C-alpha positions in Angstrom: -13.8 16.0 -12.2 -10.2 17.1 -13.0 -7.7 14.3 -13.7 -5.7 14.7 -10.6 -2.7 12.3 -10.3 -3.9 9.4 -8.8 -1.5 7.1 -6.8 -3.1 3.5 -6.0 -1.9 1.0 -3.6 -2.8 -2.0 -1.5 -3.1 -2.4 2.2 -1.7 -6.1 2.6 -3.3 -8.1 5.4 -1.5 -11.4 6.4 -2.9 -13.5 9.1 -0.7 -15.2 11.6 -0.9 -16.9 14.9 -0.1 -13.7 16.5 -2.9 -11.6 14.7 -2.9 -9.5 11.6 0.3 -8.0 10.0 0.6 -5.5 7.2 3.4 -4.7 4.9 4.9 -1.1 5.2 7.6 0.2 3.0 10.2 2.9 4.0 11.3 5.6 1.6 13.6 8.0 3.8 12.0 8.7 6.8 8.4 8.0 5.4 6.6 4.6 5.9 3.7 3.7 3.6 1.9 0.8 2.1 2.9 -0.2 -1.4 1.5 2.3 -4.1 2.5 4.3 -7.0 1.1 6.5 -9.9 -1.6 5.2 -12.1 -0.4 5.1 -15.9 -2.6 6.7 -18.6 -5.6 4.2 -19.5 -4.8 2.0 -16.6 -7.9 1.3 -14.1 -7.1 2.3 -10.4 -7.2 -1.4 -9.2 -4.9 -2.7 -12.0 -2.4 0.3 -11.0 -2.5 -1.0 -7.4 -1.7 -4.5 -8.3 1.1 -3.6 -10.6 2.5 -1.4 -8.0 2.2 -4.0 -5.4 4.1 -6.6 -7.8 6.8 -4.1 -8.9 7.6 -2.9 -5.2 7.4 -6.1 -3.3 7.1 -9.1 -5.7 4.0 -10.0 -3.9 1.4 -11.5 -6.4 -0.8 -13.6 -4.1 -3.5 -11.2 -3.4 -7.3 -11.9 -2.4 -9.6 -9.1 -2.2 -11.5 -10.9 0.5 -13.0 -7.4 1.6 -14.2 -6.6 -2.0 -13.0 -3.5 -4.1 -13.9 -0.9 -1.5 -11.1 1.7 -1.2 -10.1 4.7 0.7 -8.8 7.9 -0.9 -6.7 10.4 1.0 -7.2 14.2 0.6 -4.8 15.9 -1.9 -1.1 15.9 -0.5 2.5 16.6 -2.2 1.3 18.7 -5.1 -2.3 17.6 -5.5 -1.9 13.8 -5.6 -4.4 11.7 -4.2 -3.9 8.2 -2.9 -6.5 5.4 -3.2 -5.8 2.1 -1.1 -7.5 -1.1 -1.6 -7.2 -3.9 1.1 -6.1 -7.6 0.2 -5.2 -10.6 2.0 -1.9 -12.5 1.1 -0.1 -15.5 2.5 3.0 -14.5 0.7 5.7 -13.4 3.4 8.7 -12.9 1.4 9.3 -9.6 0.0 11.7 -8.8 -2.9 11.8 -4.8 -3.4 11.7 -4.0 -7.0 14.3 -1.8 -8.9 13.2 1.5 -10.2 13.7 1.6 -14.0 14.5 5.4 -13.7 17.0 5.2 -11.1 18.4 1.5 -11.1 17.9 1.3 -7.4 14.8 0.2 -5.1 12.4 3.1 -4.5 12.3 2.1 -0.9 15.0 1.6 1.7 13.3 -1.1 4.0 10.2 -3.2 4.2 8.7 -4.4 7.4 5.7 -6.7 8.3 4.1 -4.9 11.3 1.0 -5.0 13.5 -1.7 -2.5 12.6 -0.8 -0.8 15.9 2.8 -0.5 14.8 1.9 0.6 11.4 -0.2 3.5 12.9 2.6 4.4 15.1 5.2 4.7 12.3 2.8 6.2 9.9 2.3 9.8 9.0 -1.1 11.3 9.7 -2.0 10.6 6.0 -1.2 7.0 6.5 -2.8 6.8 10.0 -6.2 7.3 8.3 -5.6 4.4 6.1 -4.4 2.2 9.0 -7.8 3.1 11.0 -9.9 2.4 8.0 -8.2 -1.0 7.2 -8.3 -2.0 10.7 -12.0 -1.5 11.0 -12.8 -3.4 7.8 -10.5 -6.3 8.7 -11.8 -6.3 12.2 -8.2 -6.2 13.9 
C-alpha cells in the first residue's frame, strides 16, 4: 500500500437532554470534524487524539463504540481522512493555536445535532455524519 497522506480525526458525540450533539469546526467555508495529518511513526488513533486535543482542548474521550473507523476516498491532492467516534461530556471548547501561523486553524466551532452537521457538511463530511449516526443510533 502506498503511504498516502492520512488525516486522522474524531467525531465527538455528546449526549444531552435534547439528543446527541457533535462538534464541528469551520475553516473558511468548510465545516468538518476535528482532524489533522498523522505524523511519522504515529498510530492513526494517536494522531486523532492529538489533533482533537490541539484543535479543541477536549481530552475527555471514551471510545464506547470501539476503535472502528471510516475512511473517506482521496481528496485534496490525494489525502485520505480517517474518523473514529468518541463520546465526551466536555462541552467547553478552546481552539488551539497553530504553531506555524500563530492563529487558530479554525474560525468557529459549534456543537450541532447530527442533522445540522449533515446540512452544513460537504459531501465528504456527509458520508461521515451518516456513518456515525448509524453507529450511535441517533
